[in-house]
C-alpha positions in Angstrom: 0.0 0.0 0.0 1.4 3.4 -1.0 2.1 5.8 1.9 0.8 9.2 0.7 1.3 12.8 1.8 -1.6 15.1 0.7 -1.1 18.7 -0.3 -3.8 21.3 -0.3 -3.0 24.7 -1.8 -6.3 26.4 -2.5 -6.7 30.1 -3.4 -6.6 32.4 -0.4 -10.3 33.5 -0.8 -11.7 30.0 -0.5 -13.8 29.4 2.6 -11.4 27.6 5.1 -14.1 25.0 5.9 -14.5 24.2 2.3 -10.7 24.0 1.9 -10.6 21.4 4.7 -13.5 19.5 3.1 -11.6 19.4 -0.2 -8.6 17.8 1.5 -10.9 15.4 3.4 -12.3 14.3 0.1 -8.8 13.9 -1.4 -8.1 11.6 1.5 -11.2 9.5 0.7 -10.1 9.4 -3.0 -6.6 8.2 -1.9 -8.2 5.5 0.3 -10.4 4.4 -2.7 -7.3 4.1 -4.8 -5.7 1.9 -2.2 -3.3 4.4 -0.6 -2.7 5.2 3.1 -2.5 8.9 4.1 0.5 9.5 6.4 0.6 13.2 6.4 -0.9 16.5 5.1 0.4 19.9 4.2 -1.5 23.1 3.6 -0.7 26.5 2.1 -3.1 29.3 1.1 -1.9 31.0 -2.1 -2.5 34.2 -3.9 -1.4 32.5 -7.1 0.4 29.2 -7.9 4.2 29.2 -7.9 5.4 28.5 -11.4 8.1 26.0 -10.3 6.5 23.9 -7.6 2.9 25.2 -7.4 3.5 25.8 -3.7 6.2 28.2 -2.5 9.8 27.1 -2.5 10.0 27.2 1.3 6.8 25.1 1.6 8.3 22.7 -1.0 11.3 22.2 1.3 9.0 21.6 4.2 7.1 19.0 2.1 10.4 17.3 1.3 11.2 17.0 5.0 7.7 15.7 5.8 7.9 13.1 3.0 11.3 11.9 4.5 10.0 11.9 8.1 6.8 9.9 7.3 8.5 7.4 4.9 6.1 8.4 2.2 6.5 7.1 -1.4 3.7 9.2 -2.9 2.6 12.9 -2.8 -0.9 13.9 -4.0 -1.8 17.5 -4.8 -5.4 18.6 -4.6 -4.8 21.1 -7.4 -3.9 20.3 -11.0 -0.2 20.5 -11.7 1.4 21.6 -14.9 3.8 19.0 -16.5 6.8 21.2 -15.5 5.6 21.5 -11.9 5.1 17.8 -11.6 8.6 17.1 -13.0 10.2 19.7 -10.7 8.5 18.3 -7.6 9.5 14.7 -8.4 13.1 15.8 -8.9 13.0 17.6 -5.5 11.1 15.0 -3.5 12.5 11.8 -5.2 9.0 10.2 -4.9 6.0 9.9 -7.3 3.8 13.0 -7.5 0.2 12.9 -8.6 -2.4 15.6 -8.8 -6.1 15.2 -8.1 -6.9 14.5 -11.8 -4.4 11.7 -12.1 -5.7 10.1 -8.9 -9.3 10.2 -10.2 -8.1 8.7 -13.5 -6.3 5.9 -11.6 -9.4 5.1 -9.6 -11.5 4.9 -12.7 -8.9 2.6 -14.3 -9.4 0.1 -11.4 -13.2 0.5 -11.2 -14.0 0.1 -14.9 -15.7 -3.2 -15.5 -17.3 -3.1 -19.0 -15.3 -3.0 -22.2 -16.7 0.4 -23.0 -15.8 1.9 -19.6 -12.3 0.5 -19.9 -11.9 2.2 -23.3 -13.2 5.5 -22.0 -10.8 5.5 -19.1 -7.9 4.6 -21.3 -8.7 7.4 -23.6 -8.9 9.9 -20.8 -5.6 8.7 -19.3 -3.8 8.9 -22.6 -5.1 12.4 -23.4 -4.0 13.5 -19.9 -0.6 11.7 -20.3 0.3 13.1 -23.7 1.6 16.5 -22.6 3.2 14.9 -19.5 5.4 12.3 -21.2 8.6 14.1 -20.4 8.0 13.6 -16.7 6.4 10.2 -16.8 8.6 8.4 -19.3 12.2 7.4 -18.2 13.6 6.4 -21.6 13.9 9.9 -23.2 17.5 9.8 -24.4 18.0 10.2 -28.1 18.5 7.0 -30.0 22.2 6.6 -30.7 23.5 6.0 -34.2 24.7 2.5 -35.1 23.8 -0.6 -37.2 20.1 -0.8 -37.5 19.6 2.5 -35.7 20.8 5.0 -38.3 18.1 7.3 -39.8 16.2 10.3 -38.7 17.3 10.1 -35.1 13.8 10.1 -33.8 13.7 10.4 -30.0 11.9 7.8 -27.9 9.7 10.6 -26.6 8.6 11.4 -30.2 8.0 7.7 -30.8 5.8 7.4 -27.7 3.9 10.5 -28.7 3.2 9.1 -32.1 2.1 5.7 -30.8 -0.2 7.3 -28.2 -1.7 9.5 -30.9 -2.5 6.4 -32.9 -4.0 4.7 -29.9 -6.1 7.7 -29.1 -7.5 7.8 -32.6 -8.2 4.1 -32.5 -10.1 4.4 -29.1 -12.1 7.3 -30.4 -13.2 5.4 -33.4 -14.2 2.3 -31.3 -16.1 4.5 -28.9 -18.0 6.1 -31.9 -19.1 2.6 -32.9 -20.2 1.9 -29.3 -22.1 5.2 -29.4 -23.9 4.2 -32.6 -25.0 0.9 -30.9 -26.2 2.8 -27.9 -28.3 5.0 -30.2 -29.9 2.0 -31.7 -30.8 0.8 -28.2 -32.2 4.2 -27.3 -34.4 4.2 -30.4 -35.8 0.8 -29.5 -36.9 2.4 -26.2 -38.9 5.2 -27.8 -42.3 5.6 -26.3 -41.1 4.5 -22.8 -40.7 7.0 -20.1 -37.0 7.4 -19.2 -35.3 8.9 -16.3 -31.6 9.2 -15.5 -30.0 9.4 -12.1 -27.2 12.0 -11.9 -25.4 13.4 -8.9 -22.3 13.7 -6.9 -20.3 10.5 -6.3 -21.5 8.5 -3.3 -24.8 10.4 -3.1 -26.5 6.9 -3.2 -27.7 6.7 -6.9 -27.0 3.0 -7.2 -28.7 2.3 -3.8 -31.7 4.3 -5.0 -32.0 2.4 -8.2 -31.6 -0.9 -6.4 -34.4 0.0 -4.0 -36.7 1.2 -6.7 -36.3 -1.7 -9.1 -35.5 -4.5 -6.7 -32.6 -5.5 -9.0 -29.2 -6.6 -7.7 -26.7 -3.8 -8.2 -23.2 -3.4 -6.8 -23.3 -0.8 -3.9 -20.4 0.3 -1.8 -19.9 3.3 0.5 -16.9 4.6 -1.4 -16.3 7.3 -4.0 -16.9 6.0 -7.6 -18.0 2.6 -6.4 -19.6 2.0 -9.8 -18.7 3.4 -13.3 -20.8 1.4 -15.7 -24.3 2.7 -16.4 -27.2 0.4 -15.5 -30.7 0.7 -16.8 -33.6 -1.0 -14.9 -37.4 -1.1 -15.3 -39.1 0.5 -12.3 -42.8 -0.1 -11.5 -44.4 3.3 -10.7 -47.8 1.8 -9.8 -51.2 2.1 -11.5 -49.8 0.3 -14.5 -47.0 2.8 -15.2 -43.4 2.0 -15.7 -40.2 3.9 -16.2 -36.7 3.0 -17.5 -34.3 4.5 -15.0 -30.5 4.7 -15.8 -27.8 5.1 -13.2 -24.9 7.2 -14.6 -21.3 7.8 -13.4 -21.0 10.1 -10.4 -19.6 13.6 -10.6 -17.0 15.2 -8.3 -15.5 18.6 -7.9 -12.5 19.2 -10.3 -13.6 16.3 -12.4 -10.9 15.9 -15.2 -12.1 17.4 -18.4 -10.7 14.5 -20.4 -12.8 12.1 -18.3 -16.0 14.0 -18.9 -15.3 14.1 -22.6 -14.5 10.4 -22.9 -17.6 9.4 -20.9 -19.8 11.6 -23.0 -21.3 8.6 -24.8 -22.3 7.0 -21.5 -23.7 10.3 -20.3 -25.9 10.5 -23.5 -28.3 8.4 -21.5 -28.9 11.6 -19.4 -29.3 13.7 -22.5 -32.0 11.4 -23.9 -33.9 11.0 -20.7 -37.4 12.6 -20.2 -36.3 13.8 -16.8 -33.1 13.9 -14.7 -33.2 12.7 -11.1 -30.5 14.8 -9.4 -29.7 12.8 -6.3 -28.2 14.8 -3.4 -26.8 13.4 -0.2 -29.0 15.2 2.3 -26.7 14.3 5.2 -23.6 15.9 3.7 -22.6 19.2 5.3 -21.6 20.6 1.9 -24.5 19.4 -0.2 -25.0 22.9 -1.6 -21.5 22.9 -3.1 -21.9 19.4 -4.4 -25.3 20.4 -6.0 -23.5 23.3 -7.7 -20.7 21.0 -9.0 -23.3 18.7 -10.6 -25.0 21.8 -12.2 -21.7 22.8 -13.7 -21.0 19.4 -15.2 -24.5 19.2 -16.6 -24.0 22.6 -18.2 -20.8 21.3 -19.7 -22.8 18.4 -21.2 -25.4 20.8 -22.7 -28.0 19.8 -20.1 -28.4 23.1 -18.3 -32.1 23.5 -19.3 -33.0 19.8 -18.9 -36.0 18.9 -16.8 -34.8 18.0 -13.4 -36.2 16.7 -10.1 -34.1 17.1 -7.0 -34.0 13.9 -4.9 -32.6 14.3 -1.5 -31.4 10.9 -0.4 -30.2 9.6 3.0 -32.7 11.6 5.0 -32.7 8.7 7.5 -29.4 10.2 8.8 -31.1 13.5 9.8 -33.0 14.3 12.9 -36.5 15.7 12.5 -35.3 19.2 13.1 -32.4 18.8 10.6 -34.8 17.5 7.9 -37.2 20.4 8.5 -34.3 22.9 8.3 -33.2 21.2 5.0 -36.7 21.4 3.5 -36.9 25.2 4.3 -33.4 25.8 2.8 -34.3 23.9 -0.4 -37.6 25.8 -0.8 -35.6 29.1 -0.5 -32.9 28.0 -3.0 -34.6 25.9 -5.6 -37.8 26.6 -7.7 -37.8 23.1 -9.0 -39.7 20.4 -7.1 -37.8 18.3 -4.6 -38.4 14.9 -3.1 -36.9 13.6 0.2 -36.2 9.9 0.4 -34.1 7.2 1.9 -33.0 4.2 -0.2 -33.0 2.2 3.1 -36.7 2.9 3.8 -39.0 1.7 1.0 -42.0 3.6 2.2 -40.2 6.9 1.6 -39.8 6.1 -2.1 -43.5 6.3 -2.8 -43.2 10.1 -3.0 -40.7 9.7 -5.8 -42.8 7.1 -7.6 -45.8 9.4 -7.4 -43.8 12.3 -8.8 -42.5 10.1 -11.7 -46.0 8.7 -12.3 -47.3 12.3 -12.6 -44.6 13.1 -15.1 -45.4 10.0 -17.1 -49.1 10.9 -17.3 -48.3 14.5 -18.3 -46.4 13.5 -21.4 -49.2 11.2 -22.7 -51.6 12.3 -25.4 -55.3 11.2 -25.1 -56.6 9.8 -28.4 -59.4 7.7 -29.7 -58.2 4.8 -31.8 -60.5 2.8 -34.1 -59.1 -0.5 -35.2 -60.3 -3.9 -36.6 -61.7 -6.1 -33.9 -59.6 -9.0 -35.3 -56.3 -7.1 -34.8 -55.6 -8.5 -31.3 -51.9 -7.7 -31.6 -52.5 -4.0 -32.0 -55.1 -3.9 -29.3 -52.7 -5.7 -26.9 -50.0 -3.1 -27.8 -52.4 -0.2 -26.9 -52.9 -1.8 -23.4 -49.2 -2.5 -23.1 -47.9 1.0 -24.2 -50.6 3.3 -22.9 -53.4 3.8 -20.4 -56.7 2.5 -21.8 -59.5 4.7 -20.4 -62.5 3.3 -22.3 -63.3 0.5 -24.9 -66.3 0.0 -27.1 -66.9 -2.9 -29.5 -68.8 -1.7 -32.6 -69.6 -3.8 -35.8 -66.3 -5.5 -36.3 -64.2 -2.6 -35.0 -63.0 -1.5 -31.6 -63.0 2.1 -30.4 -60.4 2.6 -27.7 -59.9 5.9 -25.7 -56.3 5.7 -24.5 -53.4 7.9 -23.3 -50.3 7.2 -25.3 -46.7 8.6 -25.6 -46.4 11.0 -28.5 -44.0 8.7 -30.4 -46.6 5.9 -30.3 -49.3 8.2 -31.5 -47.1 9.2 -34.4 -46.5 5.5 -35.3 -50.3 4.8 -35.2 -51.1 7.8 -37.5 -48.8 6.3 -40.2 -50.7 2.9 -40.0 -53.5 2.7 -42.6 -55.3 0.0 -40.6 -56.3 2.4 -37.8 -58.1 5.7 -37.4 -56.6 8.0 -34.8 -58.3 11.2 -33.4 -56.9 13.4 -30.7 -59.2 14.1 -27.8 -59.2 17.6 -26.5 
């Protein structure tokens, strides 16, 4: 197990409590990655030092701390430039990572599906490319000699070229996966879809497991799951929803990671509603909520329909929950639901909210079809809410609420007559 010293060097105007929380979260990330925190160092900065990010005197203090604690790894909460990383490794004589590299490492160990592994590899390679000079040890120019004469290409240039080829290959493979996902999404047209989004460890997977009854991996760790999962959830009264669990967000999420997971997050883009899950028991839930808003904006989902779902209310006292509800009403014009994945009865409010959304998007129509067409009649019952049925001289007149996509499909079918009901 790596022995890690953590370094927090936020801007001077950041709230001290938030600065401490950022470093606490970095410790949890280090634990998730399999490291053991043996020391921390803090410095408030007006601006990053160009050589070491922290000041030179603080860098010397860090070197002494690393030696005293027997550390073999230093993790910065801020993103380091390639030059700063190299200078720090030369000074400290141990490996130096920043928050982005640590998150990428966690994703590499947590990715299970072929798609997730490709997405993580792409993000790692794009992050690595400008940092090759620090991370590669074989950088000396190839010497001349038999079999080695020629352009004198450096090993660094060779590595850059090979990584560029691999990046192009991964992007093409992920484009093919995205096409397959698009076919899957088209097959679900007409079904009400919701996507769970939120800060990592807010309890999205636990919530989906509780709603669907399906077995899903759940662990009280950051980024416990990376692979999206879609399950059918019974909303009651004959309504169903397809709910997808997406990868969790975190502050300072590496840009390359967001970009490479874009195809997975398309599930959120195609959803009828986003269920923004918030850990109600976390003291900094407001900051976490804002982080999720910013990532959604980066994905072009700023104006998407959202329902705030405050999970883990079982960890609050009655007074704390009432204070939370008052704060949410003051902050957020959108509707909010308060639940606990551990208490099934509390989930009924979320089911009711989703059922109301499902009904609101249905179109009420009258459909006249041949009485002998049992297959189409069964489809109406399966895909909509049948309100009335009348059998008339070899035909059936059905008043039914249907998704707009299904109504459009029926209008193009010559066997049936469709009339919208005001």
